[in-house]
N, C-alpha and C positions, 0 to 999 in steps of 0.2 A: 596345851593348846590355849589360844587366846579365848577370852570369855565369849561363849556362844549364847548367853542369855539375851533375849531380844526385848526391844521396847514394845510394850503392850498397846495395841490400837484401842483408842477409846470408842465407846459405842457410837459417837457421832462421826467416827471415821470409817465405819464399816461400809458406808455407801461408796467410799473412795477405794475400797480394797482391790476391786478388779483393775481400776485404773493404775493403782500403785504397783500391782503385780506386773501389769503390762509394761509400765514405764521401766521398772527395775530389770525385767527380763531382757530389755534391749541393751542394757549395759552389762549383763552377767558375763558375756564373752570377754569383754574388755577387762573386767576386773580379774577374771581367771588368768588371762594371758599376761596381765601386768604382774601378778604374783609369780607366775611361772618364769617369766623372763628375769625378774629380779633375783629369784633363787638361782637360776642358771648362771647369771653373771657372777654372783658370789662364789658359787661352786667352781666355775671355770677359773676364776682368778686364784682361788686357793689351790686348785689342781696344778696350774702352771707354776706357782711358787714352789710347791712341794716337789714337783717333778724336777725342777732345776736344781733344788738343793739336795734331794735325797734319792731319787729313783735312778738306779744304775743297773746296767746289764752286766753279764759276766766279764766283759772286756772293760768295765769302768765307764762306759759311755752313757750319757743321759738318754733314757728311753722315752723320747718324745712321742713316739708312735702310739704309746698307750693312751694318750689323750685322744688321738684320732679314733682309736678303737672304742673307747668309752662313749664317744659321741656319735659313733657309726658314720664317720665322715670319710671313710677310706676313698671312695670313688671321687668325691669332690676335691679332696686334697691332692690326690694323684694327678687329676686333670689340671689343676692350677699350679702345682709345684712338683713336677716330676723329679727334680734334683733332690728334694727332701732334705735341705740343710737345716741347721738349727734355727737360723733366722727365718727360714720359710715357715717352720712350725709356729714361731712366735708371732710373725706378721699375720699368718692365717687365722690365729685365734684371738688376736687383740685388735688389729687395725684394718683388717681386710673386709671392706663392705661387700665384696663379691661373695663372702661367706656369711650367710645369714645367721650361723651359730657362733660367729666371732663376738667378742665383747662389744665392739662398735656396732655390729649389725643388730645385736639384741638391744643395745641402748636406743637405737633408732626405733625398734619395735615398742620398747617401753614408752618412749615419748609419744608415739602415735596412739597407743592404748590409753595412756593418761589423758590425752586430749579428748578421746572419745568418751571417757568416763568423767570428764572434768566437772560436770554438775554434781557428781556424787562424792568425789574425793575431797578431803579437807584442803584448805588453803595451804596449810603447812606441808602436807604431802606434795601438792603441786609445786610449791616453791622449791623444795628439796630436789624433786625429780627433774625439774626444769634445769637447775644448776648442774646437777650431776650428769644428766644426759648430754647437755651442751658441752661440758668439759670432755667427756668421753668422745663425742663426735669430732672434737677439734684435735684429738691425739693423732700423731703421726710417728713413724719409726724413730725419728730423731729424739722424740720425748722419751722413748724407752731407753735409748742409749744414754741420754743425759741424766735421767733420774735413777736408772737401774731397774731391772725387771722386778726384783723383790719389793722395792719401795713402791713401785707403780701398783703391783698387785695388792699390797697392803692398803693403799689408799682406796682402791676399788672395793675391797672387802669392807673397809670401815664405812664407806658411803652406803653400801648395801645394808649393813647392820644399822646404820643411822635411819635408813628408810624403814626398816622393820620396827624400830622404836617409835618413830614418828607415826607410823600407821597404827601401831598398837595403842598409842596415846591419843589419837585425834580422829580416827575414822569412825563414823556413826555406826552403831550396831544394828544394822538391818540386813536385808538380803545381800547388799553389796559386800558387806563385811564377810558374810558366810561364803559367798562365791570366791572371794579373795582367799579365805582360809582353805577352801576345798582344794583349789589347785596348788596352793603352797604345800599342803600335805601330800598330795598325789605326786608332785614333782620331787619332793624329798624321798618318797618311796621309790620312785623310778631311779633317781640318781644313785641311791645307796646300792641298789642291786647291780647297776652297770659298773660301779666302782669295784665292788667285791668280785664280780664275775671276771672282769678284765684283769685286775691286778693279781688276783689269786693265781690264775694260770700263767700269767707272765712271770711271776716271781718264782714259780716252781722250776728247779733245774730240770732239764730234759730227761736226765737219767733217773729222776726220782718219781715215785708213785704219788698220786694225788693224796693229800692229807699228811705228807711228811713234814719234818721240821726243816725250816730254812732260816736264813739270816735274820736276826732280830731287828736290825736297823731297817731292813727293807719292809718288814711288817709294820714297824713304827711309821713308815711313810704312808701306808694304807690308812692308818688311824689318823694321821695328820691331814690327809686328803679329805677326810670326813669331819674335821674339827673335833676328833674324838680322843686324841692322845691323852689329855689330862684326865678326862672322865674315866677312860679305860684304866689308867694307872692307879686311880683311887681304888678300884676294885681288884686289879691285878698288878700289884707293885713289883712282882718278881717275874712271874711266868708269862711268856708270850708265845703262844702256839697258833697255828692256822685256825684250829677249831675254836679257841676262846676268842680270837679276833672276830671271826665270822659270826660266832654266837652273840657277841656283844653288839655288833652292828645290825644284825637281823632281829634279835629277840629281846634285847634289854629295853624295858619300857621307861627307864629313867633317863635315857639319852635322847635329846631332842630330835636327832636325825635318824634314829633307828627305824627299821621297817615296821616293827611291831607297834611302836608308839604312833607313828604317822597313819597306819591303817586304822588304829583305834580312834584317832582324832578325826579322820575322814568319816568314820561311822558316826561320830558325835555331831559333825556338821550336817550330815544328811538327816539325822534324827531331828536336829533343830529346824531344818528347812521343812520337814514333814509336819512337825508339831506347830510351828508358828505361821506357816504360809500355805498349809493345805496342799502340800506337794507329795503326799504319800504315793499317789498313782505313778508320778514321774520317777520317784525314787525306788519303787519296789524292785525292779530288775537290777538296778545298780547295787542296792543293799544285799540282794541275794548273792550276787557275784562277790561282793566284798566279804560277806560272811564265810563263803567257801574259802576264799584266800586266807583269811585270818585263821580258820580252822586248820588248814594244812600247815601253817607256820607253828601254831601252838602244839600240834600233835607230833612234831619232830624235834629232836635235839640237833644241835649244830653238827655233831658227828654223823647223825643219820643223813642230814642233808648232803654232806660231803661225800659219804660213801655211796649214796643213791644217785648222785649226779648233781653237783653244784651248778654247773653251767646250764643244764636242762631246767632245773628249778628256777634259777634266776631269769632265764628266758621266758618261762611260763608266766612268772609274776609280771614281767614287763608287758607281755601280751594282755594280761588281765587288766593292768593299769590303763593301757591304751584303750581297751574296750570300755572301761568305766568312763574315761574322758570322752570317748565318742558317744556313749549313751547319754552322758550329761549334756553334750552339745545338742543331740537330737531332742532331748526333753525340754531344755531350757531356752534355747534360742533358735527356733525354726525361722526360715527366711522371712524378713519383714522389710518394709520400706525404710529407707534411711531416715533417722530421726534428726530433726534440726536441733543443733546445739546453739543456744544464744551466744551472740558475739561477746557479751560481757564475761563469759566464762573462759574465753580463749586467750592465749598469750597475745599481748599487745606487740 
């Protein structure tokens, strides 16, 4: 996790503490959504790229519908694209503003949240996000055909990773930083469970029992979809089984996108908010829920999870993460009047 050590308020600043907390709480939601959408954009670009290159059904056809399932977009996609062609899937998830979970739709949301939090984010963050989101919003289907889908997704991923580096290096370590980290880790936790749940059962042949051996190349696509292939191979250079892939993605605390690591980092962020900003009361229910979630993960092996019901467990985790996000929203940003953002902070 990024550094959660905070700047100590001087004694002369204590009189401003309540004003500072009030000010920053107004921006907490924007910081969390900014982190969430940037994570989703990078994840989606990687998922599209890996799906095109590696994810095949028994008939050799690219299984684009798994992306729809991972994002729970079945109803919206069917309403907009009943023919469900390959181009429909690509357009729906890259350039279709009618789909709020498309890369273009999320880039628009990133832009709006960055505007809302402009007084808090660094100049370097703002400049990079401004250029990146403007480029994405100008994309159309002809750009995909001209540059190629893989090249386009690679550029999107690299821009998201640049944003992560710029944010790590320039964002001031106060509440804004902690709220940014909080939703980044919650989003990674949610995404990894959705990926495992959908891809695990999609890859199993119909005649096989859950937990059986299947094609190694297809399991490699699951790892690539989570940017985990190289890290997994360092630990498992030869053997690839459903159980050790699931175990790595859920329980390995050395992998940056694993469920276990991101739940631990979420806990550390909540502890920092409690310790430095007197938010113990707001965090109590959230931390209780998080402790239960972490305990259930630690007490089971990957084989136990698969045998007892992988889908049911992944779905339960997703419900708990959603509850944590809702409890955070209720605790940190109750309805308030709109805060005026000085014109000097806005894009000219």
